[in-house]
N, C-alpha and C positions, 0 to 999 in steps of 0.2 A: 504494500500501499502506499504509494507516495507521500513525504512526510507533509511537503508544502501545498497539495493537493485537499490533502487533513485541513492543514490549519486554515485553508482558504475557502473549504467549506460551508463556512458559515455554522457550524456548530460549536456552541459555546456555553462554558467550558471541555473543552477536549478532558477526558478522565484518563492518567495514568497510574495504573497498578503496582506499586510497589512491590516488586520480586512476585508479581502475580500474585492470588488468593490464597492464604493460606489455613487453613482453618483444620482444626479437630489431630487427625494423623495424615494432614496433607501440608509436608512440609515448602516451604516457602523455597522460591528456582527450581521448580519439577516442571515438567510437560502440564499433569494434572492441574497444578495451581495456577497454569499459562489460561487453561483450557474452561477452570472456573471465570478465572478473570473475564473472558471472553465471555461468557454466558452472560454474565451479570453486567456487562453496557462497558467493558474495557475499550476505550480507544488507543491504547498507546500499554505497549509491555513495556517495563523498567526489570533491566534483572543484571548481575553483575559478573564477571570476569574476572578466572583465575588461570595463573602457569602449575602446569607442571613440570617437575624437575627435567623431562622430556621434553617441553616445549609444548605438549600438548594444551588446549585451553577446553577449558571447562566453567560451566555456569556455575560459578559460586562468589560469594562475597571473600574476599581475600581478607587473612586473618581470623577470621570466624573461624577454623575449623572442629577444634575445641567444643565449643560454644554449639556447633550443627551437627558434630559428628562424632564425638567423645575423642577425634584422635589429637591426640596428642605430639604430631607431628604436622608442618605447614604442608600445605601441596606441593610447595618448590622443592621439597624433600624428597618426594615421592614420584613414581613413573604415573602413566596414568592408567597403567596394567594392572599396577598394585594398590589405587585407588578403586578401578570398577571391583576387583577380586574384592577387599579387603571395609572398604567403609560405606557404612550407609546412612542416611539422612537421619537426623530425632524429630519426633513430632513436637507437640508441645509439654507433652508429660515429659520431654527427656529419654520417651522409648524410643528404641532401634525399632525405624519402620524396614519398610522392602523399598524403597527410595532408592537407585543407585542417583553417582553427581553424574548430570549431562554432560554431553559435549556440546560447546558452544555452536559448532557447524551443523550440528541435528535440529536444536533448538532454532537457529535463523531458521532454516528450510521449513518445519515444523510451522513458522507464526509466517511466511512467506504470503505476502495476499490479505492474509487476516486484521492486520493491525501495522502500527510503522513499529517501530523495535527501540527503547532505547538503549543503547547503551553502553554502562557504567562501568568504572574503573576503565574508561581507553587507556585513560594515561599508565596503567601498569606494561602492556607489550604494542606499540601504536603499529608499529611493523606488520606484525601476526596478524592483531584482531583486524587491523584494515582490509587484510590481505586475504582472509577467511571473507569479510564481507563482503569484497569484490567479487569474492569465488561463486558465491550465492546468488549475485547478481543483484546485491540489497543495498548498492552504493546511495541510492537516492530514496531507503524505505526507512531508514534509520536517523536517531540523533544522537551523535557523538560530545561528550564533555568532557572536561578539562577542566582546572584550576585556570586563572588569569595568570599564573607565570610564565616568564616566557621559556622555559624549557620546554613545556607542554604544549604549549603553543606553536613553537618551532616544530613539535613533533605533526601536532596538525597541518600544518602547511606542508611537511615532507612527505607525508603518509595518506594523508586524508583533504588536502584542497577543497576536496568537487562535494564531499561529504556535508549533509545538513548539523552545523555544529552550536551547540551554542554552552558559555562559559561560566562555571558555578560561582557567584558573586554575591559578595557580601558589601562591596561600595560600588556607588554606582560610578566615580570615576574608571576602577577598573573594567565594568563594560565599554564604559564611553571611550576609550584608548584604542577600542576596536571598530568602532565606527567608521565604514569607509575601507575599511583593512579588505581591498581587492585577492588577499593570498588566503583567505579562507572562504568558508560562506555561511557569514553567520546569519542566523535566520532569529538572534534571541538573546536569552539569555535566564540560565534557571538564577531566580533570585531567592536571598536566605539574609529574614530581617528578626532582630528580636525585640525593635518596641516600631509603634507606630509613628515614630518620628522618622523613621526611615524615608530617603528620599523614594524606595520600593513601595512603600506603604502608601503614597499621594496619589488623591487622582490626577494632576495634574501631570504628575511624571509619567505617568500610566498610557494618560492621553500623548504624550511628547512620544514612549516609544512604539505606541500603534499608529501614529502618524507618519512614523519615519516605517512603516513595513515592518519592522518588529514584532516579535511575538514575547511574553513573558510566563516563565514556567514556575509555579507557586506549589512550594508541599504542607497539605497538609498530615504528614504522618510523624509522629513522633519517635524519631529512632533513639534518642538517649534524652528524657527527660529534662537534664542540666543546660542542653544544645535545644535553643529556644529558634527555633525556623522561622515561625510566621507569627512572632508577636501574640501567641497563644491563641492562635484561630485554627483549631486543630483537632485531629481527628480524635484524640479525647476529650476536649472539650465539648463534641459535639454527642460522642456517646456518654460523657457523663449527665447530659440531661440538657444543652441547651445549642443544638446545629447550628440557631440564626448567628451565631456568637462565631462557632467553628467551622461550619462549612458555608453557612449565608454570606458572611462578611466576606469569605475570597470571591463570591460569586456576584454579588454585588460590586467588588473593586474591579471587575472586570478582564480578569486576568485569565489566560485564552489555554491555560493546561492546571492542570490541580493533582498532586500525586497523595494516592490517598492509600488506605491499607484497609478502606472499609468501601469497597468498591461498587458494590450493590446498594448501598445502604444509600451513599451519597446521591447516586443516579436518583434513587427513591423521591430521597427530600428534591433533589432541582424538582423534577416532575412534577411533583405536588403541589408544591408551594414557588417556584421560582418562576419555572418553565411557562 
């Protein structure tokens, strides 16, 4: 599914499913979690990419081996064959499931034509990741992201100058420094802010970005409650009984993409009260 065509389709906001939709025995970053998210209305699937000792790309959040699999070894210290043989994902009760770690290429081909794919952790292996994306013919069906630092930006310019790109930014000046940069395919930014005083939370700034033909991705997820990504307008706030403050505020601001862990619930809320 072409990224820019989806963004220009008029549907707003688009819903990005954070690592799919994981519940009960279904772990995140699995084919089942992605299928579940799509059935619940996700427009974009966000996934993480890790690399093995033998340079195979897996769909897994780097550094979360122990939390998600009980493995005391980093996958960078294991071969893909060892991981496939010995490692299984855990469910919400920390019990071992039947689910293996998926290969990145397999997941791209599984999702091809069904949604846009946000490839998170692109900066970990930009040459390998971009190569697999091209091999699957999905150069325009993804969103790649990095931080706004020079090293990561140079890698985007080198390996993926044509792919739809969003920096992950906390400061407006880091985003604005990329305006007009023809060496990357800048389509917008993932913006993170911990107070409503941020430019990213101001109506006039959002309108300015839209007037430039750029798009804003915002998070309602709570990855760590100590790291406030959205000035408290979060999935937690909505689930605790105030969806208007949580999801409604983000909707009313006019953000183009909202990333959530509650795909079906946020869609139902928007359909009943906003759209």
